[in-house]
Steps between C-alpha positions, in 0.01 A plus 500: 500500500212440739342764718251515780150492351339726759519604862317269745199691629514359853864564580685817581590708194868407524563248221837406359789732574308733732376201696856380549610843621228536762455131577672495843292797622177341374579172675602677820161675509324166472352582159478265203792568267458523128433166330740408222333422168629453149401339176431524132174520301291200596718382792546662840725411794373614841692475828338272758618526860556200726426250226843335490461271805398134456213545748315742270384250240138594574569869443670426170208287388242761602693776327505314169129417524401859586706646215364253247151614598575858390334572160765512229757290687594185310743352750709557810791321670702573813877520488572460871878520449476851354202601715280583202170391352505501120171575325407471132209722403337710235610863452193643673580343838617774736804449719312648795249215480772237509674668792173523691457122470856443620450726802169336591656151496793627707262638765292183502805286571673743738777586254437873471763579764766278345823673392497672164758445227784735594754349260325604179677235291219377278634504142186661358529804730641805319580686822871400498529653154304813584704577813826489304358705214372764741838513676666533159269791424602670825866457404442652158309789655791553738740511206281759334491707816879481532534622140266793563688594816830501316361693203343767722793509741282412798616346827463122450206344680728216604662731755171498690525122552706423811788267407449309823142415401614387155777287648276340761232399252761374255657288770170347617413412140841358406587297811342151467418454870317834534320452170386152608379637834289759317351232276410280796332793675314669215490233229707468185269703276472790745875510561576498128244770431627731771864465403421530129285812524599667824851411606638447150370835376627687803840338468513584130420866568761509772765360268439735210488424123747211500308322773174560314640342183623191686173465689308532173709219349419277795128574479498430125664159555247406768204622290624296205514189719146554630362550149669184371371294792142617447524440125622142549213437742242651264625289209465185711166600655348576160564143386428325831157357583337615822564163664875555470471763776348265758731419791455357847693644797861391549611442857873560453720449807705787637854524371742319737725796564558831328595531136882533472628854465641605168764759401247785489364416845841477664651807337180701534454437871868551582513822297185627668632429849835658413329810359294545817803456724703746293211746501478490879873552541526784249184667634669527838829631359423687176120527476498691172646193327274240659229493231761465225661209683162328529435546128838354410413175675169432324539160321257594224696326225468167683122487521437675170747270323321191625164652405630587152619145433177345627287744301692447177509121540129508583438694181706251298317190624161674477570564133548123464159436655590423863215601732619651828280450803754628754716789367728465803620156391775632273600745774575200724698327227836640613466303824433155356772242444316170448256384232269205568372307200281193470638222283255568217644851452865427574599406144347811345595758763805356679759702307323833557437414866869430553573861404318614816700286742468155647252273322293253701299241304241303696191293430212717385299417811784606732569856381313675785695306760828581326415873502431495876821310582717729291344815648555362851867449408533870415456498122289717274302263279351507151245230422395421144194279490189427297266408785652528850260753650650501851861495381450792262337700778786426741790561258677835501455510123225266382498438123205309358523331160217369287142571395348442845747669734391537866416855595750475786783539247655845508577479128291300250667364187314338212790276399859401574643772274342772714620327818854474359506873425369572847771288664765690306353827627515365857860391443613855423337661804782447753766651272270796435459556873875488556550763229237721659646457849853583386378808315321615816821462701692689232254788505524528878878468498525795261227707666618470863832687455316772308252537785776525759768703327368741239346846512157539659376694196306252285607215729177301479498488121867402476459229763190353345640494145712181545209317666261604222744413220567161661124436500482601132785260415321219687179571309671497161719194553239283667219598265716386210590181684137428590380548143763256372463247782209305352640477148 
């Protein structure tokens, strides 16, 4: 597993996870946020800002020339799709020196104020793994604290956590529309970090030992996915020549309309709105039950179930050698219903593609146009292609196949066998989301009567138990399904 080589000397001391946590504040103050870097011995990937536009060819050329002039550097290429410059060098080359060159070229070309990478999706970055491992550690510490409290007969710390705060944070995290709004505002990496370390830990403490166990299971699944993704990337990167990283910018058109909503989105948003309405009503009539009612409506099983399937399927295809550029691709898979194939791939992949939904076979040169037309008609689209750069960038799930896959593909497969396994994983995503959504509704249907009609003593714990157990069931069932999906 790769790690950051060192902290850039000319950026704020907020690399990785800490940088994601404080990123919005840093940007609001007009300061330069932490620069994302990653790599392995002899090869370093450094974030370059503003380099992905076609008009910056001069900046890309200057950057490569300046880096090659650094003593010990044997080569450098720009991957404009990923927003990185990749440098091969001897072990004595310091990361701070490489970053200083990048920053100087950015200033020279007026790119130093360009937006930073707030998604944090580069497959060599270990931050997604570290945030889940740290959250898992907090859960285990909470379990230890709960055991000590019980052994010593102390008043549980969880009683100090207001149930209303726990319920509110749980709802914001679990409802797709509010979660998406947070990601648009703060960035995907920052949102995930805050909910993993802050909100998730607070919710776990507020739910007691059972909630801590379930949260720990979720964090372990996500950490396993992140480790597998990084390992698949490292295995590929170790064999790949430096030139394989070179990529020009891709000017992908905007999607013609929103991605169709899936079972998790519909059930999650409706459950969230219903929980808020019920909370307002009960707060006016029986305020002491309001927090319990809010907790009973949290659709945690829906979102966690979809995440569990995507994480497990991601792990399965990573073990086969699939390199994931966009980890969100499999999380969109439950909303796709059409697969576009060029004629050269139709014979080998047609049967697996038909498992996803409607199969559209077109001439290889017409795949990008087919993707746009189908999206405009309201479909979620998977494109499998060996060389359609624009089509792979525009598709909702872009699967590249072959030795020279465009970097615009969300998922890179070396051969048709990997692509076939990946299509089978996509095919199981909608059923997994339906299972998760139904479990979320079941948990709320059991929890709501408890919140409204049982004794106030221990009400929060009794109300939250069905929601938590439904989330655990979604994790178990969909993790199993995701692991088997690519076989």
